[in-house]
VMD Tcl script that draws the C-alpha trace (Angstrom):
set ca {
  {220.65 -23.08 -75.73}
  {224.22 -22.81 -76.99}
  {225.97 -19.61 -77.95}
  {225.31 -19.98 -81.69}
  {221.60 -20.51 -81.17}
  {221.45 -17.54 -78.79}
  {223.12 -15.28 -81.38}
  {220.77 -16.56 -84.09}
  {217.77 -15.91 -81.85}
  {218.89 -12.36 -81.05}
  {219.48 -11.58 -84.74}
  {216.06 -12.94 -85.68}
  {214.43 -10.90 -82.90}
  {216.28 -7.77 -83.95}
  {215.15 -7.94 -87.56}
  {211.74 -9.58 -87.28}
  {210.25 -8.72 -83.89}
  {206.96 -6.91 -84.40}
  {207.41 -3.14 -84.62}
  {205.90 -1.27 -81.67}
  {204.56 1.51 -83.89}
  {202.33 -0.87 -85.87}
  {203.61 0.67 -89.10}
  {202.97 4.24 -88.00}
  {206.58 5.21 -88.71}
  {205.99 4.41 -92.41}
  {202.93 6.66 -92.52}
  {204.86 9.41 -90.73}
  {207.74 8.96 -93.18}
  {205.40 9.11 -96.19}
  {203.49 12.18 -95.03}
  {206.59 14.01 -93.82}
  {208.53 13.41 -97.03}
  {205.62 14.67 -99.13}
  {205.21 17.76 -96.96}
  {208.91 18.61 -97.14}
  {209.05 18.28 -100.93}
  {205.86 20.32 -101.30}
  {207.17 23.11 -99.05}
  {210.49 23.07 -100.89}
  {208.63 23.39 -104.21}
  {206.47 26.23 -102.92}
  {209.55 28.12 -101.74}
  {210.92 28.30 -105.30}
  {207.73 28.23 -107.35}
  {207.88 31.95 -108.25}
  {211.41 31.50 -109.62}
  {210.83 28.05 -111.09}
  {211.43 29.06 -114.70}
  {214.53 31.06 -113.77}
  {216.02 28.08 -111.99}
  {215.04 25.20 -114.26}
  {213.73 26.68 -117.53}
  {215.57 26.76 -120.86}
  {216.34 30.45 -120.35}
  {217.19 30.05 -116.71}
  {220.09 31.48 -114.71}
  {222.16 28.37 -115.38}
  {222.04 27.53 -119.12}
  {220.28 24.24 -119.71}
  {223.14 22.85 -121.79}
  {225.45 23.18 -118.77}
  {222.94 21.39 -116.52}
  {222.45 18.61 -119.05}
  {226.22 18.14 -119.32}
  {226.04 16.45 -115.90}
  {222.84 14.59 -116.77}
  {222.78 10.83 -117.21}
  {221.63 9.62 -120.62}
  {219.00 7.45 -118.93}
  {217.33 10.43 -117.23}
  {214.84 12.88 -118.75}
  {215.30 16.48 -117.67}
  {212.71 19.23 -117.36}
  {214.23 21.14 -120.28}
  {213.95 18.05 -122.47}
  {210.26 17.89 -121.58}
  {209.91 21.54 -122.58}
  {211.65 20.86 -125.90}
  {209.40 17.88 -126.58}
  {206.18 19.87 -126.11}
  {207.56 22.85 -128.03}
  {207.83 20.57 -131.06}
  {204.01 20.30 -130.88}
  {203.55 24.05 -130.57}
  {203.04 24.17 -126.79}
  {204.85 27.08 -125.15}
  {207.30 26.74 -122.29}
  {205.02 28.58 -119.86}
  {202.13 26.20 -120.50}
  {204.41 23.18 -120.07}
  {205.85 24.63 -116.86}
  {202.42 25.25 -115.33}
  {201.21 21.81 -116.35}
  {204.35 20.18 -114.96}
  {204.05 21.97 -111.62}
  {200.35 21.11 -111.38}
  {201.06 17.44 -112.10}
  {203.89 17.39 -109.59}
  {201.68 18.89 -106.86}
  {198.89 16.42 -107.67}
  {201.12 13.37 -107.20}
  {202.67 14.89 -104.08}
  {199.22 15.28 -102.53}
  {198.25 11.78 -103.66}
  {201.38 10.41 -102.00}
  {200.74 12.44 -98.86}
  {197.21 11.09 -98.42}
  {198.11 7.61 -99.64}
  {196.11 7.45 -102.88}
  {197.57 4.90 -105.33}
  {200.57 5.23 -103.06}
  {203.24 3.24 -104.87}
  {202.37 4.69 -108.27}
  {202.27 8.20 -106.78}
  {205.70 7.64 -105.22}
  {207.11 6.48 -108.58}
  {205.69 9.48 -110.42}
  {206.87 11.89 -107.72}
  {210.38 10.45 -107.93}
  {210.50 10.73 -111.73}
  {209.18 14.29 -111.72}
  {211.53 15.30 -108.91}
  {214.53 13.89 -110.76}
  {213.42 15.64 -113.94}
  {213.56 18.98 -112.10}
  {216.78 18.58 -110.17}
  {218.81 16.48 -112.60}
  {222.11 18.23 -113.17}
  {221.47 20.52 -110.19}
  {223.12 20.11 -106.79}
  {221.37 21.62 -103.78}
  {223.70 20.92 -100.85}
  {222.74 17.27 -100.49}
  {219.07 17.52 -99.62}
  {218.13 16.34 -103.11}
  {219.92 13.04 -102.49}
  {218.05 12.45 -99.23}
  {214.70 13.28 -100.80}
  {215.36 10.91 -103.72}
  {216.37 8.20 -101.24}
  {213.19 8.79 -99.24}
  {211.01 8.50 -102.34}
  {212.81 5.30 -103.35}
  {212.09 3.81 -99.92}
  {208.43 4.81 -100.22}
  {208.28 2.84 -103.47}
  {209.64 -0.39 -101.98}
  {207.96 0.01 -98.57}
  {204.28 -0.93 -98.02}
  {203.58 2.79 -97.79}
  {199.90 2.58 -98.63}
  {199.06 0.05 -95.93}
  {198.96 2.51 -93.04}
  {196.93 5.69 -92.47}
  {196.09 6.10 -96.14}
  {193.16 6.36 -98.51}
  {194.34 3.11 -100.10}
  {193.86 1.37 -96.77}
  {190.29 2.68 -96.57}
  {189.54 1.51 -100.10}
  {191.06 -1.93 -99.66}
  {189.67 -2.68 -96.20}
  {190.05 -6.42 -96.69}
  {193.78 -6.13 -97.27}
  {195.50 -8.30 -94.67}
  {198.09 -6.50 -92.56}
  {198.33 -9.09 -89.81}
  {201.18 -10.98 -91.45}
  {202.95 -7.82 -92.60}
  {206.16 -7.35 -90.60}
  {207.52 -3.83 -91.05}
  {210.45 -4.15 -88.65}
  {212.83 -5.02 -91.47}
  {211.90 -1.80 -93.29}
  {212.56 0.20 -90.14}
  {215.97 -1.44 -89.70}
  {216.84 -0.53 -93.29}
  {216.09 3.13 -92.60}
  {218.02 3.02 -89.33}
  {221.09 1.47 -90.96}
  {220.94 4.10 -93.69}
  {220.95 6.93 -91.15}
  {223.78 5.33 -89.19}
  {225.95 4.91 -92.28}
  {225.30 8.50 -93.34}
  {226.59 9.87 -90.04}
  {229.43 7.39 -89.70}
  {230.93 8.11 -93.12}
  {230.28 11.84 -92.74}
  {232.25 11.82 -89.49}
  {234.94 9.54 -90.90}
  {235.52 11.79 -93.90}
  {235.81 14.83 -91.60}
  {238.43 13.00 -89.56}
  {240.64 12.61 -92.61}
  {241.57 16.30 -92.57}
  {242.89 18.65 -89.91}
  {240.28 21.41 -90.23}
  {237.67 19.68 -88.07}
  {240.23 18.84 -85.40}
  {241.41 22.42 -84.94}
  {238.02 24.10 -85.54}
  {238.98 25.76 -88.83}
  {236.07 24.09 -90.63}
  {233.62 25.63 -88.15}
  {235.18 29.06 -88.61}
  {234.99 28.85 -92.41}
  {231.42 27.55 -92.35}
  {229.96 30.35 -90.23}
  {231.74 32.95 -92.37}
  {230.42 31.77 -95.70}
  {228.67 34.50 -97.70}
  {225.37 32.61 -97.47}
  {225.57 31.83 -93.74}
  {224.47 33.67 -90.59}
  {221.95 35.87 -92.39}
  {219.14 35.56 -89.81}
  {220.77 36.83 -86.61}
  {223.90 38.30 -88.22}
  {226.01 37.46 -85.17}
  {229.50 38.88 -84.92}
  {231.74 35.83 -84.51}
  {235.03 37.72 -84.31}
  {235.24 36.89 -80.58}
  {235.93 33.29 -81.60}
  {239.24 34.36 -83.11}
  {240.50 35.14 -79.61}
  {238.86 32.05 -78.13}
  {239.78 29.41 -80.68}
  {239.31 26.62 -78.14}
  {235.55 27.06 -78.59}
  {235.93 26.26 -82.29}
  {238.03 23.23 -81.42}
  {235.42 21.96 -78.96}
  {232.67 22.45 -81.53}
  {234.67 20.60 -84.19}
  {235.40 17.70 -81.86}
  {231.74 17.58 -80.83}
  {230.62 17.19 -84.44}
  {233.19 14.42 -84.98}
  {232.05 12.57 -81.88}
  {228.33 12.91 -82.58}
  {228.59 11.74 -86.18}
  {231.21 9.01 -85.88}
  {229.86 7.40 -82.70}
  {226.22 7.76 -83.72}
  {226.30 4.23 -85.15}
  {227.15 2.87 -81.68}
  {225.38 4.95 -79.04}
  {222.08 5.38 -80.88}
  {221.44 1.63 -80.40}
  {222.13 1.59 -76.68}
  {218.88 2.34 -74.78}
  {220.65 4.32 -72.03}
  {222.45 6.62 -74.48}
  {219.89 6.74 -77.31}
  {218.09 9.88 -76.18}
  {221.36 11.66 -75.40}
  {222.73 10.98 -78.87}
  {219.41 11.69 -80.57}
  {218.97 15.06 -78.85}
  {222.62 15.94 -79.48}
  {222.17 15.18 -83.18}
  {218.98 17.24 -83.34}
  {220.75 20.14 -81.59}
  {223.60 19.92 -84.10}
  {221.13 20.20 -86.99}
  {219.35 23.12 -85.32}
  {222.70 24.91 -85.28}
  {223.29 24.01 -88.93}
  {219.89 25.37 -89.88}
  {220.20 28.62 -87.93}
  {223.84 29.58 -88.44}
  {224.47 28.13 -91.91}
  {220.99 28.92 -93.30}
  {220.54 25.30 -94.46}
  {216.96 25.15 -93.24}
  {215.63 22.37 -95.43}
  {218.68 20.17 -95.08}
  {218.78 20.50 -91.30}
  {215.05 20.00 -90.81}
  {214.93 17.04 -93.18}
  {217.77 15.30 -91.33}
  {215.94 15.94 -88.07}
  {212.85 14.41 -89.66}
  {214.80 11.26 -90.56}
  {216.13 10.95 -87.02}
  {212.70 11.37 -85.46}
  {211.17 8.85 -87.87}
  {213.57 6.01 -87.18}
  {214.65 6.50 -83.56}
  {212.00 8.59 -81.78}
  {208.57 7.34 -82.83}
  {207.75 4.40 -80.59}
  {203.95 4.47 -80.35}
  {201.33 3.83 -83.05}
  {199.38 6.79 -84.38}
  {195.57 6.78 -84.20}
  {194.13 4.94 -87.18}
  {192.77 7.20 -89.93}
  {188.97 7.19 -89.90}
  {187.11 9.51 -92.23}
  {183.92 7.49 -92.39}
  {182.41 9.60 -89.58}
  {182.45 12.61 -91.91}
  {180.10 10.83 -94.31}
  {177.30 9.96 -91.87}
  {174.80 11.81 -94.05}
  {175.24 9.28 -96.84}
  {174.75 6.25 -94.62}
  {171.43 4.44 -94.84}
  {169.32 5.17 -91.80}
  {168.45 2.15 -89.73}
  {164.80 1.97 -88.70}
  {164.38 0.53 -85.23}
  {161.55 -2.05 -85.00}
  {158.60 -1.03 -82.85}
  {156.45 -3.25 -80.73}
  {152.87 -3.23 -82.11}
  {150.10 -4.44 -79.81}
  {146.99 -6.36 -80.86}
  {144.75 -3.50 -79.67}
  {146.53 -1.07 -81.97}
  {145.94 -3.29 -84.98}
  {142.18 -3.66 -84.25}
  {141.65 0.07 -83.70}
}
mol new
graphics top color blue
foreach p $ca { graphics top sphere $p radius 0.5 }
foreach p [lrange $ca 0 end-1] q [lrange $ca 1 end] { graphics top cylinder $p $q radius 0.2 }
display resetview
């Protein structure tokens, strides 16, 4: 085998070798994404109208100024139903109920692709014109992937309904590679952009981040000691640059994969705790675990055992003797 054929063989193996998880990473990705969006919705549900309603904290005309003409916003939905005499509160409750319904349908894999499409449209309707520190972009990306992935083929109600659906010829490795490349590019360009300035090299960016008005509210740690030990800030800044920029290299090497994965997870734990970006940090950790940690298939979903009562009872044949018939 010449060099060209060897390279071609390695590329084919990399993209099309059967995934060890048997598609479990897709089910984990689908369920996890749904859970995160649902928790995020529940965390703001009491202030939903104040955040996204027509009389919200941010005037709706300012939010719609940044809205694409091709996208329908939540306030436009309210206006549409108001023209038919339906109040904003009724529309809001109906919208939230519909959103939760499709989230649960996506979570359990019921009409999975359609549920993913509806969840994406409803999510964009809520957060269009609103920026929430980047997590919205990752959630939209996740929902888009769930639309194009065979998300309903694994650990889902759809898979129980369509039992004859053939999964033997379904190769999910390419989908996993797509997610992995996405994560790698996110970290690489994040690290590269940080390298363009001086603040991450001298630790100033770390100092400014931990002293934001919205940061460090859990433990309320006094970080003034870092002013006299600025080398700690420099080390932390360099560590972030190394972890993010070199992620695209060392995450693929088996000997360094766990080191880089755990370092990345530790970085996000720090972001969540000290910068109060809980959802962003945990969602990025979820992405990392999905694409580079899960290596074994999950147990196949089996709910048929809970419906034994409805199964037809099988009567075992009994041996009847001639004497019994004559008696």
